[in-house]
ChimeraX commands (.cxc) that place a marker at each C-alpha (Angstrom):
marker #1 position 123.60,112.66,133.63 radius 0.5
marker #1 position 125.27,110.86,130.55 radius 0.5
marker #1 position 124.99,106.81,130.68 radius 0.5
marker #1 position 127.72,104.73,128.78 radius 0.5
marker #1 position 124.78,104.37,126.03 radius 0.5
marker #1 position 124.73,108.31,125.15 radius 0.5
marker #1 position 128.85,108.40,124.99 radius 0.5
marker #1 position 129.00,105.36,122.81 radius 0.5
marker #1 position 126.36,107.28,120.92 radius 0.5
marker #1 position 127.87,110.81,120.69 radius 0.5
marker #1 position 131.38,109.17,120.21 radius 0.5
marker #1 position 129.90,107.08,116.80 radius 0.5
marker #1 position 128.50,110.11,115.85 radius 0.5
marker #1 position 131.38,112.24,116.14 radius 0.5
marker #1 position 133.48,109.48,114.69 radius 0.5
marker #1 position 130.97,109.85,111.47 radius 0.5
marker #1 position 131.34,113.29,111.07 radius 0.5
marker #1 position 134.60,113.42,110.95 radius 0.5
marker #1 position 135.02,110.95,107.84 radius 0.5
marker #1 position 136.81,108.40,109.87 radius 0.5
marker #1 position 137.91,105.88,107.50 radius 0.5
marker #1 position 136.02,102.63,107.52 radius 0.5
marker #1 position 137.85,100.80,109.19 radius 0.5
marker #1 position 137.36,102.26,111.76 radius 0.5
marker #1 position 135.58,99.78,114.22 radius 0.5
marker #1 position 132.52,101.64,115.02 radius 0.5
marker #1 position 132.17,103.08,111.03 radius 0.5
marker #1 position 132.52,99.63,110.51 radius 0.5
marker #1 position 129.82,98.12,113.16 radius 0.5
marker #1 position 127.50,100.73,111.12 radius 0.5
marker #1 position 127.95,99.91,107.90 radius 0.5
marker #1 position 127.02,96.27,109.10 radius 0.5
marker #1 position 123.92,97.09,110.59 radius 0.5
marker #1 position 123.63,98.89,107.27 radius 0.5
marker #1 position 123.88,95.76,105.11 radius 0.5
marker #1 position 122.02,93.68,107.11 radius 0.5
marker #1 position 118.95,95.81,107.68 radius 0.5
marker #1 position 119.20,95.94,103.51 radius 0.5
marker #1 position 119.44,92.04,103.29 radius 0.5
marker #1 position 116.64,91.37,105.76 radius 0.5
marker #1 position 114.73,93.78,103.63 radius 0.5
marker #1 position 115.52,92.25,99.67 radius 0.5
marker #1 position 114.61,89.15,102.17 radius 0.5
marker #1 position 111.29,90.58,102.75 radius 0.5
marker #1 position 110.31,92.02,99.27 radius 0.5
marker #1 position 111.38,88.57,97.66 radius 0.5
marker #1 position 108.27,87.20,99.45 radius 0.5
marker #1 position 106.32,89.88,98.39 radius 0.5
marker #1 position 107.29,89.59,94.86 radius 0.5
marker #1 position 106.27,85.96,95.20 radius 0.5
marker #1 position 102.80,87.20,96.18 radius 0.5
marker #1 position 102.78,85.51,99.50 radius 0.5
marker #1 position 101.52,89.10,101.20 radius 0.5
marker #1 position 101.30,87.56,104.54 radius 0.5
marker #1 position 104.83,86.61,105.02 radius 0.5
marker #1 position 106.28,89.77,103.25 radius 0.5
marker #1 position 103.34,91.94,106.17 radius 0.5
marker #1 position 105.32,89.53,108.23 radius 0.5
marker #1 position 108.36,90.29,107.50 radius 0.5
marker #1 position 108.18,94.07,106.97 radius 0.5
marker #1 position 106.20,94.47,110.17 radius 0.5
marker #1 position 109.30,92.55,111.96 radius 0.5
marker #1 position 112.11,94.56,109.95 radius 0.5
marker #1 position 110.69,97.95,111.72 radius 0.5
marker #1 position 110.87,96.12,115.07 radius 0.5
marker #1 position 114.43,95.54,114.20 radius 0.5
marker #1 position 115.59,98.16,111.95 radius 0.5
marker #1 position 113.18,100.82,112.72 radius 0.5
marker #1 position 115.74,103.59,112.44 radius 0.5
marker #1 position 116.72,102.53,109.09 radius 0.5
marker #1 position 116.66,104.40,105.75 radius 0.5
marker #1 position 114.46,102.32,104.69 radius 0.5
marker #1 position 111.49,102.17,107.58 radius 0.5
marker #1 position 109.45,104.52,104.90 radius 0.5
marker #1 position 109.55,102.10,101.79 radius 0.5
marker #1 position 108.53,99.02,104.73 radius 0.5
marker #1 position 105.69,100.91,105.78 radius 0.5
marker #1 position 104.38,101.52,102.13 radius 0.5
marker #1 position 104.87,97.71,101.60 radius 0.5
marker #1 position 102.84,96.84,104.61 radius 0.5
marker #1 position 100.00,99.08,103.65 radius 0.5
marker #1 position 100.83,97.49,100.14 radius 0.5
marker #1 position 100.37,94.34,101.03 radius 0.5
marker #1 position 96.84,95.16,103.48 radius 0.5
marker #1 position 95.81,96.36,100.13 radius 0.5
marker #1 position 96.51,93.15,97.98 radius 0.5
marker #1 position 94.74,91.46,101.06 radius 0.5
marker #1 position 91.64,93.07,101.15 radius 0.5
marker #1 position 92.49,94.94,103.98 radius 0.5
marker #1 position 91.70,98.65,102.69 radius 0.5
marker #1 position 91.37,100.21,106.26 radius 0.5
marker #1 position 94.79,99.23,107.28 radius 0.5
marker #1 position 95.72,99.86,104.15 radius 0.5
marker #1 position 95.07,103.35,104.75 radius 0.5
marker #1 position 96.37,104.04,107.89 radius 0.5
marker #1 position 99.95,102.56,106.27 radius 0.5
marker #1 position 100.05,104.79,103.73 radius 0.5
marker #1 position 98.77,107.62,105.67 radius 0.5
marker #1 position 101.55,107.28,107.84 radius 0.5
marker #1 position 104.07,106.88,104.67 radius 0.5
marker #1 position 103.04,110.79,103.93 radius 0.5
marker #1 position 102.75,111.98,107.77 radius 0.5
marker #1 position 105.94,110.80,108.91 radius 0.5
marker #1 position 108.43,110.45,105.83 radius 0.5
marker #1 position 107.55,113.84,103.35 radius 0.5
marker #1 position 111.14,113.29,101.95 radius 0.5
marker #1 position 110.29,109.73,101.04 radius 0.5
marker #1 position 110.36,108.23,97.44 radius 0.5
marker #1 position 107.34,106.44,98.13 radius 0.5
marker #1 position 104.56,109.69,98.86 radius 0.5
marker #1 position 103.47,109.76,95.16 radius 0.5
marker #1 position 102.63,106.06,95.11 radius 0.5
marker #1 position 101.15,105.91,98.67 radius 0.5
marker #1 position 99.33,108.86,97.70 radius 0.5
marker #1 position 97.69,106.87,94.51 radius 0.5
marker #1 position 96.96,103.69,96.89 radius 0.5
marker #1 position 94.95,105.77,99.39 radius 0.5
marker #1 position 92.99,106.96,96.19 radius 0.5
marker #1 position 92.32,103.60,95.46 radius 0.5
marker #1 position 91.25,102.27,98.69 radius 0.5
marker #1 position 89.17,104.24,99.48 radius 0.5
marker #1 position 87.70,103.52,95.77 radius 0.5
marker #1 position 87.16,100.22,97.36 radius 0.5
marker #1 position 85.82,101.40,99.99 radius 0.5
marker #1 position 82.78,103.03,98.32 radius 0.5
marker #1 position 83.88,106.58,99.26 radius 0.5
marker #1 position 84.13,108.63,95.84 radius 0.5
marker #1 position 84.71,111.34,97.16 radius 0.5
marker #1 position 88.06,110.76,99.22 radius 0.5
marker #1 position 89.63,108.47,96.20 radius 0.5
marker #1 position 88.43,111.73,93.94 radius 0.5
marker #1 position 90.48,114.11,96.41 radius 0.5
marker #1 position 93.53,111.53,96.55 radius 0.5
marker #1 position 93.58,111.59,92.79 radius 0.5
marker #1 position 93.75,114.90,92.37 radius 0.5
marker #1 position 96.40,115.53,95.26 radius 0.5
marker #1 position 98.66,113.05,93.02 radius 0.5
marker #1 position 98.00,115.12,89.76 radius 0.5
marker #1 position 98.73,118.51,91.31 radius 0.5
marker #1 position 101.18,117.79,93.65 radius 0.5
marker #1 position 103.36,114.73,91.41 radius 0.5
marker #1 position 102.31,115.60,88.24 radius 0.5
marker #1 position 105.65,114.13,87.21 radius 0.5
marker #1 position 105.24,110.38,88.51 radius 0.5
marker #1 position 104.23,107.51,87.00 radius 0.5
marker #1 position 101.17,107.53,89.28 radius 0.5
marker #1 position 99.93,110.94,87.53 radius 0.5
marker #1 position 98.62,109.22,84.84 radius 0.5
marker #1 position 96.71,106.21,86.54 radius 0.5
marker #1 position 95.04,109.15,88.68 radius 0.5
marker #1 position 93.79,111.18,85.66 radius 0.5
marker #1 position 92.23,108.00,84.24 radius 0.5
marker #1 position 90.49,107.32,87.64 radius 0.5
marker #1 position 89.63,110.96,87.79 radius 0.5
marker #1 position 87.88,110.69,84.34 radius 0.5
marker #1 position 86.08,107.08,85.04 radius 0.5
marker #1 position 84.89,108.62,88.41 radius 0.5
marker #1 position 83.75,111.99,86.48 radius 0.5
marker #1 position 82.06,109.43,84.06 radius 0.5
marker #1 position 79.91,107.70,86.74 radius 0.5
marker #1 position 78.94,110.95,88.20 radius 0.5
marker #1 position 77.65,111.84,85.09 radius 0.5
marker #1 position 75.80,108.20,84.40 radius 0.5
marker #1 position 74.38,108.50,88.46 radius 0.5
marker #1 position 73.26,112.26,87.72 radius 0.5
marker #1 position 71.34,111.65,84.30 radius 0.5
marker link #1:1,2 radius 0.2
marker link #1:2,3 radius 0.2
marker link #1:3,4 radius 0.2
marker link #1:4,5 radius 0.2
marker link #1:5,6 radius 0.2
marker link #1:6,7 radius 0.2
marker link #1:7,8 radius 0.2
marker link #1:8,9 radius 0.2
marker link #1:9,10 radius 0.2
marker link #1:10,11 radius 0.2
marker link #1:11,12 radius 0.2
marker link #1:12,13 radius 0.2
marker link #1:13,14 radius 0.2
marker link #1:14,15 radius 0.2
marker link #1:15,16 radius 0.2
marker link #1:16,17 radius 0.2
marker link #1:17,18 radius 0.2
marker link #1:18,19 radius 0.2
marker link #1:19,20 radius 0.2
marker link #1:20,21 radius 0.2
marker link #1:21,22 radius 0.2
marker link #1:22,23 radius 0.2
marker link #1:23,24 radius 0.2
marker link #1:24,25 radius 0.2
marker link #1:25,26 radius 0.2
marker link #1:26,27 radius 0.2
marker link #1:27,28 radius 0.2
marker link #1:28,29 radius 0.2
marker link #1:29,30 radius 0.2
marker link #1:30,31 radius 0.2
marker link #1:31,32 radius 0.2
marker link #1:32,33 radius 0.2
marker link #1:33,34 radius 0.2
marker link #1:34,35 radius 0.2
marker link #1:35,36 radius 0.2
marker link #1:36,37 radius 0.2
marker link #1:37,38 radius 0.2
marker link #1:38,39 radius 0.2
marker link #1:39,40 radius 0.2
marker link #1:40,41 radius 0.2
marker link #1:41,42 radius 0.2
marker link #1:42,43 radius 0.2
marker link #1:43,44 radius 0.2
marker link #1:44,45 radius 0.2
marker link #1:45,46 radius 0.2
marker link #1:46,47 radius 0.2
marker link #1:47,48 radius 0.2
marker link #1:48,49 radius 0.2
marker link #1:49,50 radius 0.2
marker link #1:50,51 radius 0.2
marker link #1:51,52 radius 0.2
marker link #1:52,53 radius 0.2
marker link #1:53,54 radius 0.2
marker link #1:54,55 radius 0.2
marker link #1:55,56 radius 0.2
marker link #1:56,57 radius 0.2
marker link #1:57,58 radius 0.2
marker link #1:58,59 radius 0.2
marker link #1:59,60 radius 0.2
marker link #1:60,61 radius 0.2
marker link #1:61,62 radius 0.2
marker link #1:62,63 radius 0.2
marker link #1:63,64 radius 0.2
marker link #1:64,65 radius 0.2
marker link #1:65,66 radius 0.2
marker link #1:66,67 radius 0.2
marker link #1:67,68 radius 0.2
marker link #1:68,69 radius 0.2
marker link #1:69,70 radius 0.2
marker link #1:70,71 radius 0.2
marker link #1:71,72 radius 0.2
marker link #1:72,73 radius 0.2
marker link #1:73,74 radius 0.2
marker link #1:74,75 radius 0.2
marker link #1:75,76 radius 0.2
marker link #1:76,77 radius 0.2
marker link #1:77,78 radius 0.2
marker link #1:78,79 radius 0.2
marker link #1:79,80 radius 0.2
marker link #1:80,81 radius 0.2
marker link #1:81,82 radius 0.2
marker link #1:82,83 radius 0.2
marker link #1:83,84 radius 0.2
marker link #1:84,85 radius 0.2
marker link #1:85,86 radius 0.2
marker link #1:86,87 radius 0.2
marker link #1:87,88 radius 0.2
marker link #1:88,89 radius 0.2
marker link #1:89,90 radius 0.2
marker link #1:90,91 radius 0.2
marker link #1:91,92 radius 0.2
marker link #1:92,93 radius 0.2
marker link #1:93,94 radius 0.2
marker link #1:94,95 radius 0.2
marker link #1:95,96 radius 0.2
marker link #1:96,97 radius 0.2
marker link #1:97,98 radius 0.2
marker link #1:98,99 radius 0.2
marker link #1:99,100 radius 0.2
marker link #1:100,101 radius 0.2
marker link #1:101,102 radius 0.2
marker link #1:102,103 radius 0.2
marker link #1:103,104 radius 0.2
marker link #1:104,105 radius 0.2
marker link #1:105,106 radius 0.2
marker link #1:106,107 radius 0.2
marker link #1:107,108 radius 0.2
marker link #1:108,109 radius 0.2
marker link #1:109,110 radius 0.2
marker link #1:110,111 radius 0.2
marker link #1:111,112 radius 0.2
marker link #1:112,113 radius 0.2
marker link #1:113,114 radius 0.2
marker link #1:114,115 radius 0.2
marker link #1:115,116 radius 0.2
marker link #1:116,117 radius 0.2
marker link #1:117,118 radius 0.2
marker link #1:118,119 radius 0.2
marker link #1:119,120 radius 0.2
marker link #1:120,121 radius 0.2
marker link #1:121,122 radius 0.2
marker link #1:122,123 radius 0.2
marker link #1:123,124 radius 0.2
marker link #1:124,125 radius 0.2
marker link #1:125,126 radius 0.2
marker link #1:126,127 radius 0.2
marker link #1:127,128 radius 0.2
marker link #1:128,129 radius 0.2
marker link #1:129,130 radius 0.2
marker link #1:130,131 radius 0.2
marker link #1:131,132 radius 0.2
marker link #1:132,133 radius 0.2
marker link #1:133,134 radius 0.2
marker link #1:134,135 radius 0.2
marker link #1:135,136 radius 0.2
marker link #1:136,137 radius 0.2
marker link #1:137,138 radius 0.2
marker link #1:138,139 radius 0.2
marker link #1:139,140 radius 0.2
marker link #1:140,141 radius 0.2
marker link #1:141,142 radius 0.2
marker link #1:142,143 radius 0.2
marker link #1:143,144 radius 0.2
marker link #1:144,145 radius 0.2
marker link #1:145,146 radius 0.2
marker link #1:146,147 radius 0.2
marker link #1:147,148 radius 0.2
marker link #1:148,149 radius 0.2
marker link #1:149,150 radius 0.2
marker link #1:150,151 radius 0.2
marker link #1:151,152 radius 0.2
marker link #1:152,153 radius 0.2
marker link #1:153,154 radius 0.2
marker link #1:154,155 radius 0.2
marker link #1:155,156 radius 0.2
marker link #1:156,157 radius 0.2
marker link #1:157,158 radius 0.2
marker link #1:158,159 radius 0.2
marker link #1:159,160 radius 0.2
marker link #1:160,161 radius 0.2
marker link #1:161,162 radius 0.2
marker link #1:162,163 radius 0.2
marker link #1:163,164 radius 0.2
marker link #1:164,165 radius 0.2
marker link #1:165,166 radius 0.2
view
């Protein structure tokens, strides 16, 4: 049995698929919602840039509650992890970064999330898992900006291992 909501969604999808002009009320409403979610996201990013990580963390969490299906959801999860990392909450950050990697396999934040996972493990003293994530960054995202710092982190870990073995 079709509910009013499911009929509305089906109509919206049909209108969007047909390429209805932007002046159509449903398409205009969708565009307005996307604009609102972008404005909200940008406002929360301002908090992050001001280094108010607690406020940014709360803002990104609220963003996901309100706009969890947004195209910006993967980024919001990444920035939640980044806030947690910068607040020293490394285990929480790991969960957020892993969420990005497992739930958003096409995200532009994959290399950054993998890099941060390696750093979080290093902060927690788990150098083997840190090494594995740095290797993943180097191997899976060799052209990313994170690849070079990951290579250097691998060299640092190798040097520490050499000192420990002597």
